[in-house]
C-alpha positions in Angstrom: 145.4 30.0 114.4 143.7 32.9 112.6 144.0 36.2 114.4 141.1 38.6 113.8 142.2 42.2 113.4 139.8 45.1 113.9 140.0 46.2 110.3 137.0 48.0 108.9 135.9 48.2 105.3 136.9 51.8 105.1 140.4 50.8 105.9 140.4 48.3 103.0 139.0 51.0 100.7 141.7 53.5 101.8 144.5 50.9 101.3 143.1 49.9 97.8 142.3 53.5 96.9 138.7 52.7 96.1 135.3 53.5 97.5 133.7 51.6 100.4 130.9 50.5 98.0 133.5 49.0 95.6 134.9 46.9 98.5 131.4 45.8 99.3 130.8 44.8 95.7 134.0 42.7 95.6 133.1 40.9 98.8 129.5 40.4 97.9 130.2 39.8 94.2 127.0 41.8 93.8 128.0 44.0 90.8 130.7 43.8 88.1 134.1 45.3 89.1 137.1 46.0 86.9 139.7 43.2 87.2 142.5 45.5 88.2 140.3 47.1 90.9 139.2 43.7 92.2 142.9 42.6 92.5 143.7 45.7 94.5 140.8 45.1 96.9 141.7 41.4 97.3 145.3 42.3 97.9 144.3 44.9 100.6 142.1 42.3 102.3 145.0 39.8 102.3 147.5 42.4 103.7 145.2 43.4 106.5 144.1 39.9 107.4 140.5 41.1 106.9 140.0 37.9 104.9 139.5 36.0 108.2 136.2 37.9 108.6 135.2 37.7 105.0 135.3 33.9 104.8 134.0 33.4 108.3 137.0 32.0 110.0 137.4 32.6 113.8 135.1 35.6 113.5 134.7 37.7 116.6 131.2 39.0 115.9 131.4 41.5 118.8 134.2 43.4 117.0 133.1 43.3 113.4 131.2 46.7 113.4 129.3 45.4 110.5 125.6 45.8 109.7 124.0 43.7 107.0 121.3 45.2 104.8 119.2 42.9 102.6 117.2 44.9 100.1 115.6 44.3 96.6 117.6 45.7 93.7 115.4 48.6 92.6 116.9 51.9 91.6 115.2 55.3 91.6 112.6 54.3 94.2 112.0 55.0 97.8 114.4 52.2 98.6 117.2 54.6 97.7 116.1 56.8 100.5 116.0 53.8 102.9 119.7 53.2 102.0 120.6 56.9 102.7 119.1 56.8 106.1 120.7 53.5 107.0 124.1 54.7 105.8 123.9 58.0 107.6 123.1 56.4 111.0 125.5 53.5 110.6 128.3 56.0 109.8 127.4 58.1 112.8 127.8 55.2 115.2 130.9 53.8 113.5 129.4 50.8 111.7 130.2 49.6 108.2 127.4 48.3 105.9 127.3 45.2 103.8 124.5 45.3 101.3 122.9 42.2 99.8 120.9 43.2 96.7 118.2 40.5 96.1 116.1 39.7 93.1 113.0 39.8 95.4 112.8 36.0 95.9 112.9 34.2 99.2 115.8 32.1 98.1 117.9 35.2 97.3 117.0 36.7 100.7 117.9 33.5 102.6 121.2 33.4 100.7 122.2 36.7 102.1 121.0 35.9 105.6 123.3 32.9 105.6 126.2 34.8 104.0 125.9 37.6 106.6 125.9 34.9 109.3 129.2 33.5 108.0 130.6 37.1 107.8 129.7 37.8 111.4 127.5 40.9 111.0 126.4 42.3 114.4 122.9 42.9 113.2 120.8 42.9 110.0 118.2 45.1 108.4 115.8 43.2 106.2 113.8 44.9 103.4 111.9 42.3 101.5 109.2 39.7 101.5 107.2 38.6 104.5 109.7 36.3 106.4 108.7 32.6 106.2 109.8 29.7 108.3 113.1 29.4 106.5 113.9 33.1 107.0 113.1 32.9 110.7 115.1 29.7 111.3 118.2 31.4 109.8 117.7 34.5 111.9 117.3 32.4 115.1 120.2 30.1 114.4 122.5 33.1 113.8 121.5 34.7 117.1 121.9 38.0 115.3 119.5 41.0 115.9 117.3 41.8 113.0 114.9 44.6 112.1 112.3 44.5 109.4 111.7 47.5 107.2 108.7 48.1 105.0 106.3 45.9 106.8 105.0 45.2 110.3 106.6 42.4 112.1 104.6 39.5 113.5 107.5 38.1 115.5 108.0 39.2 119.0 111.8 39.1 118.8 112.0 41.1 115.5 111.0 44.8 115.6 110.0 46.6 112.5 109.8 50.1 111.0 107.6 51.6 108.3 104.5 53.7 107.9 100.8 53.0 108.5 100.1 51.8 104.9 96.4 51.0 105.7 95.7 54.5 107.1 97.7 56.3 104.4 95.8 54.5 101.6 92.5 55.0 103.3 93.2 58.8 103.4 94.3 58.9 99.8 91.1 57.1 98.6 88.9 59.2 100.9 90.4 62.3 99.4 89.3 61.1 95.9 85.8 60.3 97.3 85.6 63.8 98.8 86.4 65.2 95.3 83.3 63.5 94.1 84.6 60.2 92.7 82.5 57.1 93.1 84.1 55.0 90.4 87.6 54.3 91.8 89.9 51.6 90.5 93.1 50.4 92.1 96.4 49.2 90.6 97.9 47.2 93.5 101.1 45.4 94.2 100.9 41.6 94.3 100.9 39.5 97.4 100.0 40.3 101.0 102.9 42.5 101.9 102.6 46.2 102.7 102.6 47.4 99.1 100.1 44.8 97.9 98.1 43.8 101.0 98.0 46.8 103.3 97.5 49.4 100.7 94.7 47.4 99.2 93.1 47.1 102.7 93.1 50.9 103.1 91.5 51.3 99.6 88.8 48.7 100.4 88.0 50.2 103.8 87.6 53.7 102.3 85.1 52.4 99.7 83.2 50.5 102.4 82.9 53.5 104.7 81.6 55.6 101.8 79.1 53.0 100.8 80.8 52.3 97.5 80.5 48.7 96.1 83.9 47.1 95.2 84.2 46.3 91.5 86.7 43.4 91.4 87.4 44.0 87.7 88.8 47.4 88.7 91.4 46.0 91.0 94.4 44.8 89.1 97.6 43.4 90.5 100.8 44.7 88.9 104.5 44.6 89.2 106.4 47.8 90.1 107.7 49.1 86.7 106.1 51.9 84.6 105.3 49.4 81.9 103.5 47.2 84.4 101.3 50.1 85.5 100.5 50.8 81.9 99.5 47.2 81.3 97.3 47.2 84.4 95.6 50.4 83.2 94.9 48.8 79.9 93.2 45.8 81.7 91.0 48.2 83.7 90.0 50.0 80.5 89.2 46.6 78.9 86.7 45.9 81.6 84.1 47.8 79.7 83.5 50.9 81.8 86.1 53.5 82.6 86.6 54.6 86.3 86.9 58.3 87.1 89.9 57.8 89.4 92.7 55.3 89.9 94.6 54.7 93.2 98.0 53.1 92.7 100.3 51.2 95.1 103.4 53.1 93.9 104.2 56.2 91.9 105.8 54.2 89.1 102.6 52.2 88.6 100.7 55.6 88.6 103.0 57.0 85.9 102.4 54.0 83.8 98.7 54.4 84.2 98.9 58.1 83.2 100.9 57.2 80.2 98.4 54.6 79.0 95.5 57.0 79.5 97.3 59.8 77.6 98.3 57.5 74.8 94.6 56.6 74.4 93.4 60.2 74.1 92.2 60.5 77.7 93.0 63.5 80.0 94.4 63.4 83.5 92.7 64.4 85.7 89.7 65.7 83.5 88.7 62.2 82.4 90.5 60.0 85.0 92.3 61.2 88.2 95.4 59.3 89.3 96.8 59.0 92.8 100.2 57.5 93.6 102.1 56.3 96.6 105.7 57.0 98.0 106.1 60.5 96.6 109.2 59.4 94.6 111.1 62.0 92.7 109.2 61.1 89.6 106.0 62.5 91.1 107.0 66.1 90.7 108.7 65.5 87.3 105.9 64.0 85.3 103.1 66.1 83.7 100.6 66.5 85.1 102.4 66.4 88.4 101.3 63.3 90.4 99.4 63.4 93.7 101.0 60.9 96.1 101.3 59.7 99.6 104.5 61.3 101.0 106.7 60.0 103.8 110.4 60.0 104.5 112.2 56.9 103.4 115.4 58.3 104.9 113.7 58.6 108.3 112.6 55.0 108.0 116.2 53.9 107.3 117.5 56.0 110.2 114.9 54.7 112.6 115.6 51.1 111.6 119.3 51.5 112.1 118.9 53.2 115.4 116.6 50.4 116.5 119.1 47.8 115.3 122.0 49.4 117.2 119.9 49.4 120.4 119.4 45.6 119.9 123.1 45.1 119.3 123.8 46.9 122.6 121.3 44.7 124.4 118.8 47.5 125.0 115.0 47.1 125.0 113.2 48.4 122.0 109.9 50.1 122.5 107.6 50.2 120.6 107.9 46.9 118.8 106.7 48.5 115.5 107.5 52.2 114.7 105.5 54.2 112.1 106.9 57.3 110.5 104.6 60.2 109.6 102.9 60.4 106.2 101.1 63.2 104.3 99.0 63.6 101.2 101.0 65.5 98.6 98.2 66.9 96.4 99.2 67.9 92.8 97.7 68.2 89.4 96.8 64.6 88.7 93.8 64.7 91.0 92.6 68.1 89.9 
């Protein structure tokens, strides 16, 4: 018979003389860890009988004090702020965090949902793609509370937290229109998620309300990196006519767009104004400083964790979807 002990990750970390994140890396095998450090962590797990929880044997979920976080592996983005908020609230309520860093694919996300089910997490926070049938089946079968972050849930039993992407994008594009722009392009994220779909919907609605005809050649899908934004800006310029403004789904896309414009002898914002989204730290570092939609990723993470803990305790969560506040941070890139 395996006896489950109420040992937390921080106890393992203290015994092995390493950080909590290092213990998480060893358990998740998510990042390389020095062999000597790995041996110390595994020995500490063995000594405390924490192994019974790690491999899913006789796990008493009610006592694990574990929250699983499934999130894409992207550094230096608003996702970092999500993690800070999640960590701060989880620590306040005495929960440890297991982080599953995905490659953005559904298969990778489902892998961590199943792994967290075996590990007995009391609840999970999901930051990723729109959950499909396979995601939902795993969540239902685990009978574990789950909260979506970064999108609006369409499932009654799964609450969500983010910002109103449609309204925020609408306001950003409307600001450009009020500045006199009628030729406004967009570099959008791919897919129908919040970054790709909702932010495009806000852009489109702002054009429609201003009586501006959409030019499809000026709407280019892009991945998230700076070089992707640069390539998208090149494709817009290759369309034959230059827009006077570009709205981008993320700040990193926007920085790539500004780089390409500058490299081709164009001035921002004199020739082309650029508006980003997320107000990442890069927005105030680049020159010209980038106008962007600002909101608190930390607040989103904290709200999601607070919501999840309520679900874990059996409390009712109202509202089903919570939006955090957003603002327009106007800087030099829009004049």
